[in-house]
C-alpha positions in Angstrom: 79.5 23.7 -30.7 75.8 23.1 -30.6 76.2 19.7 -32.1 78.8 18.8 -29.5 76.5 19.9 -26.7 73.7 17.8 -28.1 75.9 14.7 -28.4 77.1 15.2 -24.8 73.5 15.3 -23.6 72.7 12.1 -25.4 75.6 10.4 -24.0 74.6 11.4 -20.4 71.1 10.0 -21.0 72.4 6.8 -22.3 74.9 6.1 -19.5 73.0 7.6 -16.6 70.7 5.0 -14.9 67.0 5.9 -14.9 65.7 6.9 -11.5 62.9 4.9 -9.9 61.0 5.1 -6.6 63.0 4.2 -3.5 62.9 0.5 -2.6 61.6 1.1 0.9 58.6 3.1 -0.5 57.9 0.3 -3.0 58.0 -2.3 -0.2 55.7 -0.1 2.0 53.1 0.0 -0.9 53.4 -3.7 -1.5 52.8 -4.4 2.2 49.7 -2.1 2.1 48.4 -4.1 -0.9 49.0 -7.4 0.9 47.1 -6.2 4.0 44.2 -5.2 1.8 44.1 -8.6 0.1 44.2 -10.4 3.5 41.4 -8.3 4.8 39.1 -8.9 1.8 39.6 -12.5 0.8 37.3 -13.7 3.5 34.4 -11.9 1.7 35.1 -13.0 -1.8 37.2 -15.7 -3.5 38.4 -13.1 -6.0 40.3 -10.0 -4.9 38.3 -6.9 -5.3 41.5 -4.8 -5.7 41.5 -4.8 -9.5 42.8 -1.2 -9.4 46.0 -2.5 -7.8 46.8 -5.1 -10.4 49.7 -2.9 -11.7 51.3 -3.0 -8.2 54.0 -5.6 -8.6 57.6 -5.8 -7.7 58.8 -6.1 -11.3 57.7 -2.5 -12.2 58.9 0.8 -10.9 56.2 2.0 -8.4 56.2 5.4 -10.1 54.5 3.6 -13.0 51.8 2.0 -10.9 48.2 3.1 -11.1 47.1 5.8 -8.6 50.7 6.5 -7.6 52.5 9.8 -8.5 56.1 10.5 -8.0 58.1 13.7 -8.0 59.5 15.0 -11.2 62.8 16.2 -9.8 65.9 15.2 -11.6 67.7 14.0 -8.5 64.9 11.8 -7.0 61.7 10.0 -7.8 60.0 9.9 -4.4 56.3 8.9 -4.1 54.4 12.2 -3.5 50.7 11.3 -4.1 48.5 8.3 -3.5 44.9 8.4 -4.9 43.4 5.3 -3.2 39.7 6.1 -3.1 37.0 3.4 -3.4 39.5 0.5 -3.4 37.3 -2.2 -1.8 33.8 -1.5 -3.1 31.8 -4.7 -3.1 28.1 -5.7 -3.1 28.7 -6.7 0.5 30.5 -3.8 2.3 33.9 -4.5 3.8 35.2 -2.8 6.9 38.9 -2.3 7.2 40.9 -1.5 10.4 42.8 1.8 10.6 46.0 -0.2 11.2 46.0 -0.9 7.4 47.4 2.6 7.0 50.6 1.8 9.0 52.8 1.0 5.9 51.9 4.3 4.3 53.4 6.3 7.2 56.9 5.2 6.1 56.5 7.2 2.9 57.5 10.6 4.4 57.6 12.3 1.0 53.8 12.2 0.6 52.1 15.5 -0.1 48.8 14.1 -1.3 46.9 11.2 0.3 43.3 10.3 -0.8 41.7 7.4 1.1 38.0 8.2 0.7 35.2 5.6 0.3 37.1 2.7 1.9 35.1 2.0 5.1 38.1 2.1 7.3 37.2 1.9 10.9 38.9 2.6 14.2 40.7 5.6 15.6 42.9 7.8 13.3 46.6 7.0 14.1 47.8 10.4 15.2 51.5 9.3 15.6 51.5 7.9 12.1 50.2 11.0 10.5 52.8 13.0 12.5 55.4 11.4 10.2 53.9 12.8 7.1 55.2 16.3 7.6 55.1 17.2 3.9 51.4 16.5 3.6 49.5 19.2 1.7 46.2 17.4 0.8 44.5 14.8 3.1 41.2 13.3 2.1 39.6 10.6 4.3 36.0 11.4 3.4 33.3 8.7 3.9 35.0 6.1 6.0 34.2 4.8 9.5 36.8 6.4 11.6 35.8 7.1 15.2 37.3 8.5 18.4 38.6 12.0 18.7 40.5 13.9 16.1 44.2 13.5 17.0 45.8 16.8 17.7 48.9 15.6 15.8 46.9 16.2 12.6 46.9 19.9 13.3 50.6 20.1 13.5 51.0 19.4 9.7 52.0 23.0 9.0 52.0 22.6 5.2 48.4 21.2 5.0 46.1 23.1 2.7 43.2 20.7 2.3 41.7 18.6 5.1 38.5 16.5 4.5 37.5 14.0 7.2 33.7 14.3 6.6 31.2 11.5 6.8 33.0 9.6 9.6 32.1 9.1 13.3 34.7 11.4 14.9 33.6 12.6 18.4 34.6 15.2 20.9 35.7 18.7 20.5 37.4 20.3 17.6 41.0 20.6 19.0 42.2 24.1 19.6 45.4 23.1 17.9 43.5 23.6 14.6 44.8 27.2 14.7 48.3 25.9 14.0 47.5 25.1 10.3 47.9 28.6 9.1 48.2 27.5 5.4 44.9 25.6 5.5 42.5 26.7 2.8 39.8 24.0 2.9 38.5 22.5 6.3 35.7 20.0 5.9 34.5 18.2 9.0 30.9 17.6 7.9 28.7 14.8 9.2 30.6 13.6 12.3 29.6 13.6 16.0 31.6 16.6 17.1 30.3 18.8 19.9 31.3 21.7 22.0 32.2 25.2 20.7 33.9 26.3 17.5 37.3 27.1 18.9 38.4 30.8 18.6 41.8 29.6 17.4 40.1 28.8 14.1 40.3 32.5 13.4 44.0 32.1 12.9 43.4 30.4 9.6 43.6 33.5 7.4 44.0 31.6 4.2 40.8 29.6 4.8 38.3 29.5 1.8 36.0 26.7 2.8 34.8 25.9 6.3 32.2 23.1 6.4 31.3 22.0 10.0 27.7 21.0 9.1 25.8 18.0 10.5 27.5 17.8 13.9 26.4 18.8 17.4 28.4 22.0 17.8 27.0 24.4 20.3 27.5 27.9 21.8 27.8 30.9 19.6 29.5 31.5 16.2 32.8 33.3 16.9 32.0 37.0 16.9 35.1 37.9 14.8 34.4 35.4 12.1 34.5 38.3 9.7 38.3 38.3 10.1 38.5 35.2 7.8 38.5 37.5 4.8 39.2 34.8 2.2 36.1 32.7 3.1 34.0 31.8 0.1 32.0 28.9 1.7 30.8 28.9 5.3 28.5 26.0 6.1 27.4 25.5 9.7 24.1 23.7 8.9 22.4 21.3 11.3 24.2 22.0 14.6 23.1 23.4 17.9 24.6 26.8 17.6 23.0 29.6 19.6 23.1 33.4 19.8 22.7 35.8 16.9 24.3 35.9 13.5 27.5 37.9 14.0 27.4 41.3 12.3 31.0 40.7 11.1 29.7 38.2 8.6 29.0 41.1 6.3 32.7 41.7 6.2 33.2 38.5 4.3 33.1 40.2 0.9 34.3 37.0 -1.0 31.5 34.9 0.5 29.6 32.8 -2.0 27.8 30.2 0.2 26.3 31.0 3.7 24.5 28.0 5.2 23.3 28.5 8.7 20.1 26.3 8.6 18.7 24.2 11.4 20.5 25.6 14.4 19.2 27.5 17.5 20.0 31.0 16.3 17.9 33.9 17.4 17.5 37.6 16.6 16.9 39.6 13.4 18.4 38.6 10.0 21.0 41.3 9.3 19.8 43.2 6.3 23.5 43.9 5.4 23.8 40.3 4.3 22.0 41.4 1.1 25.0 43.7 0.3 27.4 40.8 -0.2 27.7 40.9 -4.0 29.1 37.5 -4.7 26.6 35.5 -2.6 25.0 32.7 -4.4 23.6 30.5 -1.6 21.8 32.0 1.4 20.3 29.3 3.7 19.0 30.6 7.1 15.9 28.5 7.7 15.1 26.3 10.6 16.2 28.7 13.3 14.4 31.2 15.6 15.4 34.1 13.4 13.0 36.9 12.6 12.7 39.2 9.6 12.0 42.9 9.7 9.0 43.3 7.4 9.6 47.0 7.0 13.1 46.5 5.6 13.4 47.7 2.0 15.5 45.2 0.3 17.5 45.9 -2.9 19.8 42.9 -3.0 23.2 43.2 -4.6 23.7 39.5 -5.0 22.3 37.0 -7.5 21.3 33.9 -5.7 20.9 30.3 -6.9 19.6 29.1 -3.5 17.5 30.8 -0.9 16.0 29.3 2.3 14.1 31.5 4.8 12.1 28.6 6.2 10.5 29.5 9.6 11.8 33.0 9.7 8.6 34.7 10.6 7.8 36.0 7.2 4.3 37.6 6.9 2.3 39.2 4.1 2.8 38.3 0.5 5.8 36.5 -0.9 8.6 39.2 -0.9 8.7 40.9 -4.3 12.5 41.3 -4.2 12.9 37.6 -4.9 11.7 38.4 -8.5 15.1 40.0 -9.1 16.9 36.7 -8.5 16.8 35.5 -12.1 19.2 32.6 -11.5 17.3 31.1 -8.6 17.2 27.3 -8.6 16.0 26.5 -5.1 13.5 28.6 -3.1 12.3 27.5 0.4 9.9 29.9 2.2 8.0 27.1 4.1 6.7 27.3 7.7 6.0 31.1 7.7 2.8 33.1 7.7 2.8 34.1 4.1 -0.6 35.1 2.6 -2.0 35.9 -0.8 -1.9 34.0 -4.1 0.9 32.2 -5.9 2.6 35.1 -7.7 2.6 35.1 -11.5 6.1 36.4 -11.5 7.3 33.3 -9.6 5.5 31.1 -12.0 7.5 32.7 -14.8 10.9 32.5 -13.2 11.7 28.8 -14.1 12.8 27.9 -10.5 13.7 24.3 -10.1 12.6 23.7 -6.5 9.8 25.7 -4.9 8.9 24.9 -1.3 6.0 27.0 0.1 4.4 24.5 2.4 3.0 25.4 5.8 1.8 28.9 5.1 -1.6 30.6 4.5 -1.4 31.0 0.8 -4.7 30.8 -1.1 -6.2 30.9 -4.6 -5.6 28.6 -7.6 -2.3 27.7 -9.2 -1.3 29.7 -12.3 -1.1 27.4 -15.4 2.1 29.1 -16.4 3.9 27.4 -13.6 3.6 24.0 -15.3 5.0 25.2 -18.6 8.4 25.3 -16.9 11.0 22.9 -18.2 13.1 23.2 -15.1 10.6 22.6 -12.3 11.7 19.5 -10.4 10.1 19.8 -7.0 6.9 21.7 -6.0 5.8 21.5 -2.4 2.7 23.5 -1.5 1.3 21.3 1.3 -0.7 22.7 4.2 -1.9 25.9 2.7 -5.4 27.1 1.6 -5.1 26.6 -2.2 -8.4 25.7 -3.9 -10.1 25.0 -7.2 -9.0 22.4 -9.7 -5.5 21.7 -10.9 -4.6 23.2 -14.2 -5.1 20.8 -17.1 -1.7 21.6 -18.5 0.0 20.1 -15.4 1.4 17.4 -17.6 3.6 19.9 -19.4 5.9 20.0 -16.4 7.8 16.9 -17.7 10.8 17.4 -15.5 8.7 17.3 -12.3 9.9 14.6 -9.8 8.2 15.7 -6.6 4.7 17.1 -6.3 3.2 17.5 -2.8 -0.2 19.3 -2.5 -1.5 17.8 0.8 -3.9 19.5 3.1 -5.3 22.1 0.8 -8.8 22.5 -0.7 -8.1 21.4 -4.2 -11.2 19.8 -5.8 -12.4 18.1 -9.0 -10.8 15.3 -10.9 -7.0 14.8 -11.1 -6.1 15.9 -14.7 -5.3 13.0 -17.0 -2.2 14.9 -18.3 -0.5 14.3 -14.9 0.4 10.8 -16.1 2.6 12.3 -18.8 5.1 13.4 -16.2 7.2 10.3 -16.7 9.9 11.3 -14.2 7.4 11.8 -11.3 8.7 10.0 -8.2 6.6 11.3 -5.3 2.9 12.3 -5.7 1.0 13.5 -2.6 -2.5 14.8 -3.1 -3.8 13.7 0.3 -6.3 15.6 2.5 -8.0 17.6 -0.3 -11.4 17.3 -2.0 -10.4 15.5 -5.2 -13.2 13.3 -6.6 -14.1 11.0 -9.4 -14.5 7.3 -9.9 -11.5 6.9 -12.1 -7.9 8.0 -11.8 -5.3 8.7 -14.5 -3.4 5.7 -15.7 0.0 5.7 -14.0 1.1 2.3 -15.1 3.7 3.7 -17.5 5.2 6.0 -14.8 8.0 3.7 -13.9 9.7 6.2 -11.6 6.5 6.8 -9.5 7.2 5.0 -6.3 5.3 7.0 -3.6 1.6 7.7 -4.0 -0.7 9.2 -1.4 -4.3 9.9 -2.4 -5.8 9.4 1.1 -8.5 11.6 2.7 -10.2 12.7 -0.5 -13.6 11.9 -2.1 -12.5 9.3 -4.7 -15.0 6.6 -5.5 -15.4 3.4 -7.6 -13.2 0.3 -7.3 -9.8 0.4 -5.7 -7.5 1.6 -8.5 -4.6 -0.7 -9.6 -3.3 1.2 -12.6 0.0 2.0 -11.0 3.6 1.0 -11.9 5.1 -2.3 -10.7 7.8 -0.1 -9.2 5.3 1.4 -6.6 6.6 1.1 -3.1 4.1 3.2 -1.1 0.3 3.3 -1.9 -2.0 5.2 0.5 -5.7 5.3 -0.6 -7.3 5.4 2.9 -10.3 7.5 3.9 -12.0 7.8 0.5 -15.2 6.3 -0.9 -13.8 3.3 -2.7 -16.0 0.3 -2.8 -16.3 -3.2 -4.3 -13.8 -6.0 -3.8 -10.1 -6.1 -3.9 -8.6 -6.7 -7.3 -6.0 -9.3 -8.1 -4.2 -6.6 -10.1 -2.8 -5.3 -6.8 -0.3 -8.1 -7.1 1.2 -6.4 -10.2 2.8 -4.0 -7.8 5.4 -6.6 -6.9 7.6 -4.2 -5.0 4.9 -2.7 -2.8 5.9 -2.3 0.8 3.2 0.0 2.2 -0.5 -0.6 1.3 -3.2 1.5 3.2 -6.8 1.3 2.2 -8.4 2.1 5.6 -11.8 3.8 6.0 -13.4 2.8 2.7 -16.3 0.5 1.7 -14.3 -2.5 0.6 -16.3 -5.8 0.9 -15.9 -9.5 0.3 -13.4 -11.8 1.7 -9.8 -10.9 2.4 -8.3 -12.7 -0.6 -5.3 -15.1 -0.5 -3.7 -13.3 -3.4 -2.7 -10.4 -1.1 0.0 -12.8 0.2 1.7 -12.8 -3.2 3.0 -9.3 -2.5 5.9 -10.7 -0.6 7.6 -7.3 0.0 4.8 -5.9 2.2 6.0 -4.2 5.4 2.7 -2.4 6.3 -0.9 -3.6 5.5 -3.8 -1.5 6.7 -7.4 -2.5 5.9 -9.0 -0.9 9.0 -12.7 0.1 8.9 -14.0 -1.7 5.8 -16.5 -4.5 5.4 -14.2 -7.4 4.8 -15.6 -10.8 5.6 -14.5 -14.4 6.0 -11.5 -15.7 7.9 -7.9 -14.3 8.0 -5.8 -16.1 5.4 -3.1 -18.3 7.0 -0.8 -17.3 4.2 -0.3 -13.9 5.7 2.2 -15.5 8.0 4.4 -16.0 5.0 4.9 -12.2 4.6 8.3 -12.2 6.2 8.7 -8.4 6.2 5.3 -7.6 7.6 5.7 -5.5 10.7 2.3 -3.6 10.9 -1.0 -5.4 10.2 -4.2 -3.6 10.9 -7.4 -5.5 10.1 -9.6 -3.8 12.8 -13.2 -2.8 12.4 -14.2 -5.3 9.8 -16.5 -8.4 9.8 -13.8 -11.1 10.0 -14.7 -14.4 11.6 -12.8 -17.6 12.7 -9.6 -17.9 14.7 -6.3 -16.1 14.7 -4.0 -18.4 12.7 -1.5 -19.9 15.1 1.0 -19.5 12.2 1.0 -15.7 13.0 3.7 -16.6 15.5 6.0 -17.0 12.5 5.7 -13.4 11.3 9.4 -12.6 11.1 8.9 -8.9 10.8 7.1 -8.9 14.1 9.8 -11.1 15.7 12.6 -8.8 14.7 11.7 -5.5 13.1 13.2 -5.2 9.5 15.7 -2.5 8.6 13.1 -0.4 7.0 11.7 0.6 3.6 13.8 0.7 0.5 12.5 4.3 0.2 15.1 5.2 2.9 17.8 2.9 1.6 18.2 4.7 -1.7 18.0 8.3 -2.8 14.6 8.8 -1.2 16.1 10.4 1.8 17.3 13.3 -0.4 13.7 14.5 -0.6 13.7 15.4 3.1 16.5 17.9 2.5 14.2 19.9 0.2 11.4 20.2 2.6 9.0 17.4 1.6 7.7 14.7 3.9 5.2 11.9 3.9 2.1 12.2 6.1 2.0 10.4 9.4 0.4 7.0 9.4 -2.8 7.0 11.6 -3.3 4.0 13.8 -5.3 3.1 17.0 -2.3 3.7 19.3 -2.9 3.4 23.1 -6.6 3.8 23.1 -6.8 6.7 20.6 -6.1 7.5 17.0 -2.6 8.8 16.6 -0.1 9.5 13.9 3.1 7.6 13.7 5.9 9.5 11.9 6.6 7.9 8.6 10.4 8.1 9.0 10.1 6.3 12.4 7.9 3.4 11.2 10.9 1.1 11.0 10.9 1.2 14.8 7.3 0.0 15.2 5.6 -3.4 15.0 1.8 -3.5 15.5 -0.9 -6.1 15.3 -4.5 -4.8 15.5 -7.4 -7.3 14.9 -9.9 -5.5 17.1 -13.7 -4.9 16.4 -14.3 -8.0 14.3 -16.2 -11.3 15.0 -13.1 -13.4 15.7 -13.4 -16.3 18.1 -11.5 -19.2 19.6 -8.5 -19.0 22.0 -5.7 -16.4 21.7 -2.8 -18.5 20.2 0.1 -18.9 22.5 2.3 -18.6 19.4 1.8 -14.8 19.5 4.3 -14.8 22.4 7.0 -15.2 19.8 6.4 -11.8 18.2 9.0 -10.1 20.4 9.2 -6.9 18.3 5.5 -6.0 18.9 4.8 -2.7 20.5 1.0 -2.9 20.2 -1.3 -5.9 20.4 -5.1 -5.2 20.2 -7.7 -8.0 19.9 -10.5 -6.2 21.7 -14.2 -6.4 20.8 -14.2 -9.9 19.5 -15.4 -13.3 20.9 -12.2 -14.8 22.2 -12.5 -17.2 25.1 -10.3 -19.2 27.4 -7.3 -17.9 29.4 -4.9 -15.1 28.6 -1.8 -17.0 27.3 1.2 -16.7 29.7 3.4 -16.4 26.6 2.1 -12.8 26.2 4.7 -12.0 29.0 7.4 -12.7 26.5 6.6 -9.6 24.4 9.3 -7.6 26.0 8.8 -4.5 23.8 5.0 -4.3 24.2 3.7 -0.8 25.1 0.0 -1.4 24.6 -2.1 -4.5 25.2 -5.9 -4.4 24.7 -7.9 -7.6 25.4 -11.1 -5.9 26.4 -14.7 -6.9 25.5 -14.2 -10.6 24.9 -15.1 -13.7 26.9 -11.7 -14.4 28.4 -11.8 -16.3 31.7 -9.5 -17.5 34.4 -6.8 -15.5 36.1 -4.4 -13.0 34.6 -1.0 -14.6 34.2 1.8 -13.3 36.5 4.0 -13.2 33.4 2.4 -9.8 32.5 4.7 -8.3 35.1 7.6 -9.0 32.7 6.3 -6.4 30.3 8.6 -3.6 31.4 7.6 -1.2 28.6 3.8 -1.5 29.1 1.9 1.8 29.5 -1.6 0.7 28.5 -3.4 -2.5 29.6 -7.2 -3.0 29.1 -8.8 -6.3 30.1 -12.3 -4.9 30.9 -15.5 -6.6 30.0 -14.4 -10.2 30.2 -14.9 -13.0 32.7 -11.6 -12.8 34.5 -11.1 -13.8 38.1 -8.4 -13.8 40.7 -5.6 -11.6 41.6 -4.2 -9.0 39.2 -0.5 -9.6 38.8 1.8 -7.3 40.7 5.4 -6.1 40.2 7.2 -3.7 37.8 4.9 -1.9 35.3 1.8 -3.9 36.5 1.9 -1.8 39.7 1.2 1.3 37.6 -1.7 -0.2 35.7 -4.2 1.2 38.2 -7.0 2.6 36.1 -10.2 0.8 37.4 -11.9 1.3 34.1 -9.4 -1.1 32.4 -10.5 -3.9 34.8 -14.2 -3.2 35.0 -17.0 -5.7 34.3 -15.2 -9.0 35.1 -16.3 -11.9 37.2 -14.1 -11.3 40.2 -10.8 -9.6 39.8 -9.0 -8.3 42.9 -5.8 -6.6 43.7 -4.1 -3.4 44.8 -4.6 -1.8 41.3 -8.4 -1.6 41.9 -8.3 -1.5 45.7 -10.2 -4.7 46.1 -8.7 -7.1 48.7 -8.1 -10.6 47.5 -9.2 -13.5 49.8 -5.8 -15.0 50.0 -4.5 -11.6 51.2 -7.1 -11.0 54.0 -5.3 -12.9 56.8 -1.8 -11.9 55.8 -2.7 -8.3 56.0 -3.6 -8.4 59.8 -0.5 -9.7 61.7 -1.0 -7.3 64.7 -4.5 -8.7 65.4 -3.2 -12.3 65.5 -0.8 -11.3 68.2 -3.5 -9.6 70.2 -5.7 -12.7 70.2 -2.9 -14.7 71.7 -2.6 -12.2 74.6 -6.4 -12.3 75.1 -6.4 -16.0 75.5 -3.5 -15.9 77.9 -5.2 -13.6 80.5 -8.7 -12.6 79.9 -9.5 -16.1 78.7 -8.0 -17.6 81.8 -10.3 -15.6 84.1 -13.4 -16.4 82.2 -12.3 -20.0 82.1 -12.2 -20.2 85.9 -15.7 -18.7 86.3 -17.2 -21.0 83.7 -15.5 -24.0 85.4 -17.0 -23.1 88.7 -20.6 -23.0 87.5 -20.2 -26.1 85.5 -18.9 -27.9 88.6 -21.8 -26.8 90.7 -24.3 -27.9 88.1 -22.7 -31.3 87.9 -22.8 -31.8 91.7 -26.5 -30.8 91.8 -27.4 -33.2 89.1 -25.5 -36.1 90.7 -27.1 -35.3 94.2 -23.9 -34.7 95.9 -25.5 -31.5 97.0 -29.3 -32.5 98.2 -31.3 -29.9 100.1 -33.0 -30.8 103.5 -36.9 -30.9 103.4 -38.5 -27.9 105.1 -40.8 -28.5 108.2 -44.0 -27.5 106.4 -43.3 -29.9 103.6 -46.7 -31.6 103.7 -48.7 -28.4 103.9 -46.9 -27.2 100.8 -47.7 -30.4 99.0 -51.4 -30.0 99.8 -51.4 -26.5 98.6 -49.8 -27.6 95.4 -52.6 -30.2 94.8 -55.3 -27.6 95.4 
């Protein structure tokens, strides 16, 4: 009997046709592929869709790559499409959201993954409404925009929704409460605003709620503790207000609580420390306060702790020593005092951020025996003494920032043994010595800031060719610039201001073609400005002020492409460099002479600035008209030189200019009216020249009314300095002209008659028409006259 059953089964398999995916689903997928190919062939002669090579009409679509079909005996419908990262190219391709249209015909879909495809446009709500069986939807890292369609929240079977890293805008629809089976909601990194809708509390199955990096406001729902299954609650980087709801302590399954960088106020609830399963607690960057008298015996074991800017005082809390699995600790921007704890040095924590406190003392050598220490940020404290000689034992260290402390002595030679070091900031301390460790083998070291110390000797050049940022300003370096600087062929930021560098500014500096920022301010450089600097196409900030440079400004400076249109920015921000901001490190502001005073420009905003400062030299000649082509300039300063001639009218073409300083030269003639075209101008100084004529009027020029900025010229006039111009004297008295006309009409007529009368009498007398008769005693009068 058993043999008969087996034979019957074999016969059924032999004579039953094998099931394949429905033809209409195959055609829908082939149409989707064709649309992709049409959209990408304009970028490359070869199709980038190598992952879809198996998609052809001769094969059952259930056998195609990235396609899964149901395993039911009665059908083979397509149920899952894993189409992530289909069109990755060296040059990014942007696809329209209409490319999804064919997929909406496959109503049997339960899983759809379309992440990393740079699809742009609004999400087709009506199309997704057809996919009623959808359980898993992943659209992470595309370019979708517009509002989130409410139809999405009517997919009642959906358990996983990830639309993060897009550009969705508007409110979170209240219909979100309809998806009662949802377990993972990830809306991270969009442009959503408004409140967190109370309907979200209907999602009783929710395990992950990630709404971070949006602009959500108002308070966290007070009854959020009702979401009893939550394990991950991430509301970082929004604009949420109010206090931390006390009901959060009811989330007994919570493992991650991230509330950083909001506008939350009030005390940190001590009952948070009773959540046993908590592994990540990030509360920093709010206006929260900590009860210093609270006796904490935490029941959790954390891997991440951030209490940045939480009003912590006294010594570093000792209860942290119980967190044996801690990997990230951020207690920055508080008022902590005391020394670096020995117990913390022995804990093997990977990232320690204690910057912006009042900590003091020296660093324990045990800290650098750690084989897990990756980032150490202690900037802006009161640490002192020399660095431990065993600092080189911390071979896993990638970031070390010790800026603005009181460390002294030489930098230990062993530091160059940390081959993975990426960012090294020792600025604003008292380090000294005429030699530095040899960093030429540290190929990962790209960001170096040794500025504002007491280093001496020649400018060091023993750095890796991978160096991007080198800041050595405000030390005691001397001598001439070395040609070895050109070995750093990827250098984008070179700052050697306020040292004692002498000699000519060498031509070989032009060989560093990657330069964006070049600052040699306040040295003793001589000679003329090399014309080849105009070949530095990325140069956007050039500061050669306060040197001894002579000659003219090369007219070729008008070709500086980085000052015509500001480049995209440093490669530091185009790679993984931005990750270091998320762990509390930052590069110091760049100090420049900005609008008549020394100010700091935030490093992460430097890509928005373009400056040219040649002030306080011995330059001469005329200001080149070609500078008018540098339309990205925000500051032009050529003061305290020997320039002569007129101010070029082309300066009015610098539409982004905010500061213009031409003072203390020998400029003559009138100021060009084109200066009124500078709509962004806030500072203008032309004092101590030989300028004459009327100060331009109109737009921003009408606000340039500080007399000091026009002082000591030959004859300027205008409303800005309240000096009347000759050409304006008559036009300013129209009523007096009218009065003169009236005076001539009446008073003038009367006087005219009187004068005419006397003139007539005089004429008649002289012409003897009116001769008097001789008196009778005429003769006796004549005799009397003779006597």
